[in-house]
ROSE-4610 file (N, C-alpha, C; in Angstrom, 1 decimal, always signed):
// ROSE-4610
residu = [X/X/X/X/X/X/X/X/X/X/X/X/X/X/X/X/X/X/X/X/X/X/X/X/X/X/X/X/X/X/X/X/X/X/X/X/X/X/X/X/X/X/X/X/X/X/X/X/X/X/X/X/X/X/X/X/X/X/X/X/X/X/X/X/X/X/X/X/X/X/X/X/X/X/X/X/X/X/X/X/X/X/X/X/X/X/X/X/X/X/X/X/X/X/X/X/X/X/X/X/X/X/X/X/X/X/X/X/X/X/X/X/X/X/X/X/X/X/X/X/X/X/X/X/X/X/X/X/X/X/X/X/X/X/X/X/X/X/X/X/X/X/X/X/X/X/X/X/X/X/X/X/X/X/X/X/X/X/X/X/X/X/X/X/X/X/X/X/X/X/X/X/X/X/X/X/X/X/X/X/X/X/X/X/X/X/X/X/X/X/X/X/X/X/X/X/X/X/X/X/X/X/X/X/X/X/X/X/X/X/X/X/X/X/X/X/X/X/X/X/X/X/X/X/X]
num = [1/1/1/2/2/2/3/3/3/4/4/4/5/5/5/6/6/6/7/7/7/8/8/8/9/9/9/10/10/10/11/11/11/12/12/12/13/13/13/14/14/14/15/15/15/16/16/16/17/17/17/18/18/18/19/19/19/20/20/20/21/21/21/22/22/22/23/23/23/24/24/24/25/25/25/26/26/26/27/27/27/28/28/28/29/29/29/30/30/30/31/31/31/32/32/32/33/33/33/34/34/34/35/35/35/36/36/36/37/37/37/38/38/38/39/39/39/40/40/40/41/41/41/42/42/42/43/43/43/44/44/44/45/45/45/46/46/46/47/47/47/48/48/48/49/49/49/50/50/50/51/51/51/52/52/52/53/53/53/54/54/54/55/55/55/56/56/56/57/57/57/58/58/58/59/59/59/60/60/60/61/61/61/62/62/62/63/63/63/64/64/64/65/65/65/66/66/66/67/67/67/68/68/68/69/69/69/70/70/70/71/71/71/72/72/72/73/73/73/74/74/74/75/75/75]
x = [-6.1/-6.1/-5.4/-4.8/-4.1/-2.7/-2.2/-0.8/+0.0/+1.2/+2.1/+2.8/+3.6/+4.3/+5.2/+6.0/+6.8/+6.0/+4.9/+4.0/+3.4/+3.2/+2.7/+3.8/+5.0/+6.2/+6.3/+6.2/+6.4/+5.1/+4.0/+2.7/+2.1/+2.2/+1.6/+0.5/-0.5/-1.6/-2.0/-2.4/-2.9/-4.4/-5.0/-6.4/-6.8/-8.1/-8.6/-8.5/-8.8/-8.7/-9.6/-10.7/-11.7/-11.3/-10.2/-9.8/-10.4/-11.1/-11.7/-10.7/-10.8/-9.9/-10.0/-8.9/-8.9/-9.7/-10.4/-11.1/-10.2/-10.6/-9.7/-9.5/-10.5/-10.3/-9.4/-9.4/-8.5/-7.0/-6.9/-5.5/-5.0/-5.8/-5.3/-5.0/-5.8/-5.5/-4.2/-4.0/-2.7/-1.5/-1.7/-0.6/-0.2/-1.2/-1.0/-0.3/-0.7/-0.1/+1.3/+1.6/+2.9/+3.8/+3.3/+4.1/+4.5/+3.6/+3.8/+4.9/+4.7/+5.7/+7.1/+7.1/+8.4/+9.1/+8.2/+8.7/+9.2/+8.7/+9.1/+10.3/+11.3/+12.5/+12.3/+11.2/+11.0/+10.4/+9.9/+9.3/+8.2/+7.4/+6.2/+6.7/+7.8/+8.3/+9.0/+9.8/+10.4/+9.4/+8.2/+7.2/+7.0/+7.2/+6.9/+7.9/+9.0/+9.9/+9.4/+8.5/+8.0/+6.5/+5.8/+4.4/+4.3/+3.3/+3.1/+2.7/+2.1/+1.8/+2.7/+3.7/+4.7/+4.1/+3.1/+2.5/+3.1/+3.2/+3.7/+2.6/+3.1/+2.2/+1.1/+1.5/+0.5/-0.6/-0.3/-1.3/-2.2/-1.6/-2.4/-3.4/-2.9/-3.7/-4.8/-4.5/-5.4/-6.3/-6.1/-7.0/-6.7/-5.5/-5.1/-4.1/-3.9/-2.8/-2.3/-1.1/-0.5/-0.6/-1.2/-1.3/-0.5/-0.2/+0.4/-0.6/-0.4/-1.4/-0.7/-1.3/-0.8/-0.7/+0.3/+0.4/-0.7/-1.1/-2.2/-1.5/-2.1/-1.5/-2.4/-1.7/-2.5/-2.4/-3.5/-3.6/-3.3]
y = [-7.7/-8.4/-7.7/-6.5/-5.8/-6.2/-7.0/-7.6/-7.5/-7.0/-7.1/-8.5/-8.9/-10.2/-10.2/-9.1/-9.2/-9.3/-8.6/-8.6/-10.0/-10.8/-12.1/-13.0/-12.8/-13.5/-13.2/-12.0/-11.6/-11.7/-12.1/-12.3/-11.0/-9.9/-8.6/-8.3/-7.5/-7.0/-5.6/-4.8/-3.5/-3.5/-3.0/-3.0/-1.6/-1.4/-0.1/-0.2/+0.9/+1.0/+0.0/-0.3/-1.3/-2.7/-2.9/-4.3/-4.8/-4.0/-4.4/-4.3/-5.0/-4.9/-3.5/-3.1/-1.7/-1.7/-0.6/-0.3/+0.6/+0.8/+1.6/+3.0/+3.7/+5.0/+5.0/+4.0/+3.9/+3.7/+2.9/+2.6/+3.9/+4.6/+5.8/+6.9/+7.0/+8.0/+7.6/+6.4/+5.9/+6.2/+5.9/+6.2/+7.7/+8.5/+10.0/+10.5/+10.0/+10.5/+9.9/+8.7/+8.1/+8.8/+9.2/+10.0/+11.3/+12.0/+13.3/+13.1/+12.1/+11.9/+11.6/+10.9/+10.5/+11.8/+12.6/+13.9/+14.8/+14.7/+15.6/+15.0/+14.5/+14.0/+12.8/+12.0/+10.8/+10.9/+12.1/+12.4/+11.4/+11.1/+10.2/+8.8/+8.4/+7.1/+7.2/+8.3/+8.5/+8.6/+9.0/+9.2/+7.9/+6.8/+5.5/+5.3/+6.0/+5.9/+6.6/+7.6/+8.3/+8.0/+7.3/+7.0/+5.9/+6.1/+5.1/+3.7/+3.6/+2.3/+1.9/+2.7/+2.3/+2.4/+3.2/+3.4/+4.5/+4.3/+5.4/+6.5/+7.8/+8.9/+8.7/+8.2/+8.0/+7.0/+6.0/+5.1/+5.8/+6.7/+7.5/+8.4/+9.1/+10.0/+9.3/+8.2/+7.5/+6.6/+6.4/+5.5/+4.0/+3.7/+2.3/+1.8/+0.5/-0.1/-1.3/-1.7/-3.0/-4.0/-5.2/-6.2/-7.5/-8.3/-9.6/-10.6/-11.4/-12.5/-13.8/-14.5/-15.8/-16.8/-17.7/-18.7/-19.7/-20.2/-21.2/-22.6/-23.5/-24.8/-25.7/-26.6/-27.6/-28.9/-29.6/-31.0/-32.1]
z = [-8.4/-7.1/-6.0/-6.3/-5.2/-5.0/-5.9/-5.8/-7.1/-7.0/-8.1/-8.0/-8.9/-8.8/-7.6/-7.3/-6.0/-4.8/-4.8/-3.6/-3.4/-4.5/-4.3/-3.7/-4.1/-3.6/-2.1/-1.7/-0.3/+0.5/-0.2/+0.4/+1.0/+0.2/+0.6/-0.3/+0.2/-0.6/-0.1/-1.1/-0.8/-0.7/+0.4/+0.6/+1.0/+1.1/+1.6/+3.2/+3.8/+5.2/+5.9/+5.2/+5.8/+5.5/+4.7/+4.3/+3.0/+2.3/+1.0/-0.1/-1.2/-2.3/-2.9/-3.5/-4.1/-5.4/-5.5/-6.7/-7.6/-8.8/-9.7/-9.2/-8.6/-8.1/-6.9/-6.0/-4.9/-5.4/-6.4/-6.9/-7.6/-8.3/-9.0/-8.0/-7.0/-5.9/-5.2/-4.9/-4.2/-5.2/-6.4/-7.4/-7.5/-7.5/-7.7/-6.4/-5.2/-4.0/-3.9/-4.3/-4.3/-5.2/-6.4/-7.4/-6.8/-6.2/-5.5/-4.4/-3.6/-2.5/-3.0/-4.1/-4.7/-5.3/-6.0/-6.6/-5.5/-4.3/-3.2/-2.5/-3.2/-2.7/-1.8/-2.1/-1.4/+0.0/+0.3/+1.6/+2.0/+0.9/+1.2/+1.6/+1.2/+1.6/+3.0/+3.2/+4.4/+5.6/+5.3/+6.3/+7.1/+6.5/+7.2/+8.4/+8.4/+9.5/+10.8/+10.6/+11.7/+12.0/+11.1/+11.2/+12.3/+13.2/+14.3/+13.9/+12.7/+12.1/+11.0/+10.7/+9.7/+8.3/+8.1/+6.8/+6.0/+4.7/+3.8/+3.8/+3.5/+3.4/+2.4/+1.2/+0.2/+0.6/+1.4/+2.0/+3.0/+3.8/+4.7/+3.9/+3.0/+2.2/+1.3/+0.8/-0.1/+0.7/+1.9/+2.7/+2.4/+2.2/+1.9/+2.9/+2.9/+3.7/+3.1/+3.5/+3.0/+4.1/+3.7/+4.7/+4.3/+5.3/+5.1/+4.8/+3.8/+3.4/+3.8/+4.8/+5.2/+4.1/+4.2/+3.1/+3.3/+2.1/+2.1/+2.2/+2.9/+2.9/+2.1/+1.4/+0.5/+1.2/+1.2/+1.8/+0.8]
């Protein structure tokens, strides 16, 4: 579903650039780029500090983004 347990708590979801749910190939590509960014002294995560949209480098390279999921209200 594009969410880990903490992401569900914080109401975040990873989607493609077009807003569609991630497929297995998208998730693997994002993981590989994140692993490389982490191995490069965290440069992939520090990238978010200079990115105009605040996206991590692995999200840019994989064509993914993190979105906020509004809370659902129950009647």
